[in-house]
N, C-alpha and C positions, 0 to 999 in steps of 0.2 A: 341801966343800959345793958343790952344783950352783948354777949361776947361772940366774936366771930370765930367760926371753926377754923382750926389750923388746916392748911392744905395738906392733903395726904402725900407723903413723900414716897416716890416709887421705891419698891424693894429691889435692891440690886441682886440679880440672880448670879450665882457663882457659875463659872464655866464648868461644863461636865468634866468629870475626871477622865484622864487619858485612857484608862483601861475600859471605861464605859463606851467611849467613842470607838475604840478598837473592837469591842464586842458588838456594837451596833453595826459597824461596817462589815464584820464577819457574817453577821446574821443576814444582812442585805445580800451579800455575795452568795451565801448558801441558798437563800430563797430564789435568787435568780438562776442559779445552777439547777435547782430542783424544778423550777418552772420550765426551763428549756428541756430538761430530761423528760418531763411529763408530755410536753408538746411533741417530742420525738416519738413518744409511745402512743400518739394519737389522742391525747386528752386535750380538751379545750379549757383554757384558764378562764374562769368566770370572775374571780376576784383574787387580789393579793393584799395581804396585811389588813384584812377586814376587821375593824374594831367594833366591839360590842361592850355593854356594861359588864359582861362576864369575863371578857378578855379578848384576845386577838386570834383570829384564824390566819395562819400563814398563807395558805393557798386553798381556794375553793375551785375545784375542777370538775369537768363533766366529760364522761365518755359514754356514748349511747344513752341509755336510760339511767345511768348511775351517776349520782352526785357524790363527789368525794371531798371530804374535809381532810386536808393534809397538814400535818405538823412536821416542820423541818428542823432537824437537829444537826449541828456541826460540832464535831469533836476531833481529837487527834486520831482516833480510829473509828471505823464504822460501827464496831461492836459497842464502843463507849457511847456513841451517838444514839444507837438504837435503845440502849439501856437508860438513856437520860430522860425518857418520857415517864414521869412519875404519876402516881394515882391522882394527885392534886392537879397535875397538868391535863390528864385525861378528863377529869371532871370539868375543868375550865373549857376544854375544847367541846365537850358534849353540850355544856350550857350555851356556848357561843353558837353551836350548830342549831340548837333549838331556837335561839333568837333569829338565826338566818331563816329557818323554816317559817317562823311566825311572820317575818317581814317579806318573805318571798313565797306566797301561797301556791304559785304554780309548781314549786318544787316538792310539795308535800307528798305527792304520789310517786316521786322518784325513789329508786333504790338508794339507800344511804350507806356510805362506807367511811370508815376512819382509817387513814393510811399514815405511815411515817416514812419520811425520806431521810436517810442517814447520810451525811456528807462528811468525808474525810479528805484531807489534802492529798492531791495526786492520785486519787482513786475515783472510779465511776461511782455515782450516787447509788445507794442501795435502797430500792423501793420495797417497803414492807406493806403489801396490800392487806387490808382488813386487819390491821395491827391490833386493834381493840374494838370492843363494841360499847354500846351506850348503857349497858346494864351496870348497876352500882357495884 
């Protein structure tokens, strides 16, 4: 006689740690501030928090013929935020941008730029246009 399989018991997910929840909310707030700042500078937000197998692009924006991939960093000071973009982070953003271009063929002929927006509490966002390029 064949044995019946035991029903699979659902795995209980533990609640996210409070510091991760705080970091997530800070990131959402910083991205919203950055998006509003870009809109005020005549950019059109094309996508926010666009996820790819390579990682996430915080903001994809367009201004005239330029497509801009924006990394948003929030730290205690704008200098700390600007310095928080690592080589690994740059490679992730470039890979995600290549995935964007592969899935949006109309954007292939656009000028491409990689920007960083540094967010610090109580300060205006700092927009670093053309912060890095796609070369290795």
